[in-house]
C-alpha positions as CSV (number, residue, x, y, z in Angstrom):
1,M,7.1,57.7,-17.5
2,S,10.0,60.1,-18.1
3,G,11.6,61.8,-15.1
4,L,11.2,65.1,-17.0
5,E,7.4,64.7,-17.5
6,G,5.8,68.1,-16.9
7,K,9.1,69.6,-15.6
8,R,10.0,73.2,-16.7
9,I,13.6,73.1,-18.0
10,A,15.5,76.3,-18.8
11,I,17.9,76.2,-21.7
12,T,20.5,79.0,-21.6
13,R,22.6,78.2,-24.6
14,P,22.5,80.5,-27.7
15,K,19.1,80.3,-29.5
16,E,20.6,79.0,-32.8
17,R,22.3,76.1,-30.8
18,S,19.3,75.2,-28.7
19,Q,17.0,73.2,-31.0
20,A,18.4,69.8,-30.2
21,A,18.0,70.4,-26.5
22,V,14.5,71.7,-27.0
23,D,13.5,68.7,-29.1
24,M,14.9,66.3,-26.5
25,V,13.2,68.0,-23.6
26,N,9.9,67.8,-25.5
27,D,10.4,64.2,-26.4
28,L,11.0,63.4,-22.7
29,G,7.8,65.1,-21.7
30,G,9.4,68.3,-20.3
31,I,8.6,71.9,-21.0
32,P,11.6,73.7,-22.5
33,L,12.2,77.3,-21.6
34,I,14.5,78.9,-24.2
35,V,16.3,81.7,-22.4
36,P,19.7,82.4,-24.1
37,T,22.2,84.1,-21.8
38,L,24.7,84.1,-24.7
39,E,24.6,85.4,-28.2
40,L,27.1,84.5,-31.0
41,E,28.2,86.9,-33.6
42,A,30.3,85.8,-36.6
43,V,33.0,88.3,-37.4
44,A,35.4,88.8,-40.3
45,S,38.2,89.9,-38.0
46,K,41.7,90.8,-39.1
47,S,43.0,87.7,-37.3
48,L,40.5,85.5,-39.1
49,M,41.6,86.9,-42.5
50,A,45.2,86.5,-41.5
51,L,44.5,82.8,-40.7
52,Y,42.9,82.5,-44.1
53,Q,46.0,83.9,-45.8
54,K,48.2,81.3,-43.9
55,A,45.9,78.3,-44.7
56,G,48.5,76.9,-47.1
57,E,51.2,76.9,-44.4
58,L,49.2,75.2,-41.6
59,D,50.2,71.8,-40.2
60,W,47.1,71.6,-38.0
61,I,43.8,73.4,-37.6
62,I,41.7,72.9,-34.5
63,F,38.0,73.7,-34.2
64,T,36.6,74.0,-30.7
65,S,32.9,74.7,-31.8
66,P,30.6,74.5,-34.8
67,A,30.4,78.4,-34.6
68,S,34.1,78.8,-35.3
69,L,34.0,76.8,-38.5
70,E,30.7,78.1,-39.7
71,S,32.1,81.7,-39.4
72,L,35.3,80.7,-41.2
73,F,33.4,79.3,-44.1
74,K,31.0,82.2,-44.2
75,F,33.7,84.7,-44.7
76,C,36.3,82.4,-46.4
77,P,34.1,80.0,-48.5
78,D,37.2,78.6,-50.4
79,F,39.2,78.0,-47.2
80,K,39.2,74.2,-47.8
81,E,40.8,74.7,-51.2
82,K,43.4,77.1,-49.7
83,L,44.3,74.7,-46.9
84,N,47.6,72.8,-47.0
85,P,46.6,69.4,-48.4
86,H,48.7,67.8,-45.7
87,C,47.1,69.8,-42.9
88,K,45.6,67.7,-40.2
89,V,42.3,68.6,-38.4
90,A,41.2,68.3,-34.8
91,A,37.7,68.8,-33.4
92,I,36.9,69.2,-29.7
93,G,33.9,66.9,-29.9
94,P,31.7,64.7,-32.1
95,R,29.2,67.5,-33.0
96,T,32.0,69.8,-34.2
97,G,33.4,66.8,-36.1
98,R,30.1,66.1,-37.8
99,V,29.8,69.7,-38.9
100,L,33.3,69.5,-40.4
101,E,32.3,66.4,-42.3
102,D,29.3,68.2,-43.6
103,Y,31.9,70.7,-45.1
104,G,33.7,67.7,-46.6
105,I,36.6,67.9,-44.2
106,T,38.1,64.7,-42.7
107,V,38.7,64.9,-39.0
108,D,41.9,63.3,-37.7
109,I,41.4,63.8,-34.0
110,V,38.4,63.9,-31.7
111,P,39.3,63.5,-28.0
112,T,37.5,61.2,-25.7
113,D,37.3,64.1,-23.2
114,Y,35.6,66.9,-25.1
115,T,37.6,69.7,-23.5
116,A,40.8,71.7,-24.2
117,E,42.5,69.5,-21.7
118,G,41.3,66.4,-23.6
119,L,42.6,67.8,-26.9
120,L,46.0,68.5,-25.3
121,E,46.1,64.9,-24.1
122,E,45.6,63.7,-27.6
123,F,48.5,65.8,-28.8
124,K,50.8,64.3,-26.1
125,H,52.5,61.9,-28.5
126,I,52.4,64.1,-31.5
127,T,55.5,66.2,-32.4
128,L,54.5,69.9,-32.4
129,K,57.8,71.6,-32.3
130,G,57.9,74.2,-35.1
131,K,54.4,73.1,-36.4
132,K,52.0,75.8,-37.4
133,V,48.6,75.4,-35.7
134,G,45.5,77.5,-36.5
135,I,42.7,77.9,-34.0
136,P,39.6,79.9,-35.1
137,R,37.4,80.6,-32.0
138,T,36.1,83.3,-29.7
139,F,38.7,85.4,-27.9
140,K,36.6,84.9,-24.7
141,A,37.6,81.2,-24.6
142,R,40.1,79.9,-22.1
143,D,43.8,80.0,-23.0
144,V,44.5,76.4,-21.9
145,L,44.6,75.0,-25.4
146,P,46.9,77.6,-27.1
147,D,49.1,77.9,-24.1
148,G,49.5,74.1,-23.9
149,L,50.3,73.9,-27.6
150,K,52.9,76.7,-27.4
151,E,54.6,74.9,-24.4
152,R,55.1,71.9,-26.8
153,G,56.8,74.1,-29.3
154,A,53.9,74.8,-31.7
155,I,53.5,78.1,-33.5
156,V,49.9,79.0,-32.7
157,Y,47.7,81.4,-34.9
158,L,44.7,82.4,-32.9
159,A,41.9,83.9,-35.0
160,E,38.7,85.5,-33.7
161,A,35.9,83.8,-35.7
162,Y,33.0,84.9,-33.6
163,R,32.2,87.0,-30.5
164,S,30.3,85.8,-27.5
165,T,28.2,88.5,-26.0
166,T,25.3,89.0,-23.6
167,P,21.9,89.2,-25.3
168,Q,20.8,92.6,-26.5
169,D,17.3,91.9,-25.2
170,T,17.7,90.9,-21.5
171,S,14.0,90.7,-20.7
172,Q,13.8,86.9,-21.0
173,V,16.7,86.4,-18.7
174,E,15.2,88.8,-16.1
175,L,11.9,86.9,-16.3
176,L,13.8,83.6,-15.8
177,V,15.6,85.0,-12.7
178,E,12.2,86.0,-11.2
179,E,10.7,82.6,-12.0
180,V,13.7,80.7,-10.5
181,I,13.4,82.7,-7.3
182,Q,9.7,82.0,-7.2
183,G,10.3,78.3,-7.5
184,K,8.6,78.0,-10.9
185,V,11.6,76.4,-12.7
186,D,12.4,72.8,-12.1
187,A,15.9,72.8,-13.6
188,I,18.3,75.2,-15.4
189,T,20.9,73.9,-17.8
190,F,24.3,75.5,-18.7
191,T,26.5,74.4,-21.6
192,S,29.5,76.7,-21.2
193,P,31.1,78.9,-18.5
194,L,29.9,82.0,-20.3
195,T,26.3,80.9,-20.1
196,V,26.8,80.7,-16.3
197,T,28.6,84.0,-15.8
198,N,26.3,85.9,-18.1
199,F,23.2,84.6,-16.3
200,F,24.4,85.9,-13.0
201,Q,25.7,89.1,-14.4
202,L,22.3,89.8,-16.0
203,A,20.6,89.0,-12.7
204,E,22.0,92.3,-11.4
205,D,20.5,93.3,-8.1
206,K,18.7,90.0,-7.8
207,K,22.0,88.1,-8.0
208,E,22.5,87.4,-4.3
209,E,18.9,86.3,-3.9
210,L,19.2,84.0,-6.9
211,I,22.4,82.4,-5.7
212,K,20.9,81.8,-2.2
213,F,17.9,80.2,-3.8
214,L,19.9,77.9,-6.1
215,I,22.0,76.8,-3.1
216,N,19.0,76.0,-0.9
217,G,16.1,75.8,-3.3
218,P,14.5,72.9,-5.2
219,T,15.7,74.0,-8.7
220,L,18.2,71.5,-10.1
221,V,21.3,73.0,-11.8
222,V,22.9,70.9,-14.5
223,A,26.1,71.6,-16.3
224,I,27.5,70.0,-19.5
225,G,30.8,69.2,-17.8
226,P,33.3,70.1,-15.1
227,I,34.6,73.2,-16.9
228,T,31.1,74.7,-16.9
229,Q,30.6,73.6,-13.2
230,K,33.6,75.6,-12.1
231,P,31.9,79.1,-12.0
232,L,29.0,77.5,-10.3
233,E,31.2,76.0,-7.6
234,E,32.9,79.4,-7.1
235,L,29.4,80.7,-6.2
236,G,28.8,77.8,-3.9
237,I,26.0,76.4,-6.1
238,P,25.7,72.6,-6.3
239,S,25.2,71.1,-9.7
240,I,25.2,67.8,-11.5
241,A,27.0,66.9,-14.8
242,P,27.1,63.9,-17.1
243,S,30.2,61.7,-17.6
244,K,30.2,62.5,-21.3
245,Y,30.1,66.2,-22.2
246,T,27.3,66.4,-24.7
247,V,23.8,68.1,-24.5
248,K,22.2,64.7,-24.9
249,D,24.1,63.2,-22.0
250,M,23.4,66.3,-19.9
251,L,19.7,66.0,-20.4
252,L,19.7,62.2,-19.8
253,R,21.6,62.9,-16.5
254,L,19.0,65.4,-15.6
255,E,16.2,62.9,-16.3
256,E,18.0,60.3,-14.2
257,E,18.2,62.7,-11.3
258,F,14.5,63.5,-11.4
259,S,13.6,59.8,-11.8
260,N,15.7,59.0,-8.6
261,D,13.7,61.6,-6.7
262,T,10.4,60.0,-7.5
């Protein structure tokens, strides 16, 4: 029997990104609770249009999420045709790489460590001085990647492809906070630092009680990787994470933890 059998598992990632996690929790016998603490809004920003205009000059383009490339192709459907034919492409992880391939774009680099730091490690032995690098993403993302590329001499064009915001309807998150405090949630999953910070921001006056419960209570907290664990650690909340930073590995790590407790 699966370690998730009958367990209520909260999924805090954006609704349009949650289906794979929901299906997997169901397959493992768990009860998925879809409670997005983050919403993604594609935007035809000035910086995105500027990147589109520079497509023919780019030496590299880096995609750090499926949302960034989906937004780019939504507003610039002929981007692939405009792109410098010699431009190389990097994706932060295999899922983003698969979506790129769906658009008919060959991926040159996918790091073994699916983080900005992992991408920078891959570029360690690649000459970047004077190279033009485009990065469509949310402006709320960390600056580790663009700063690291600039330090190596790259000319970086950041483009806002989508906005990450708190949900307009916060009632589901408020209910989740109550249920966590009441011990009705077996585990809560986080797939980015923003899903963490938004959750506690939306807890409002229940925040301190929620933190105390997650430090001392039975609810398991699982993060997709160490970058997502960081804001949890800052709050003193213990969490577990997989060795590979994917949703599948995160849920398998959670199942393993529950199985070890039985």
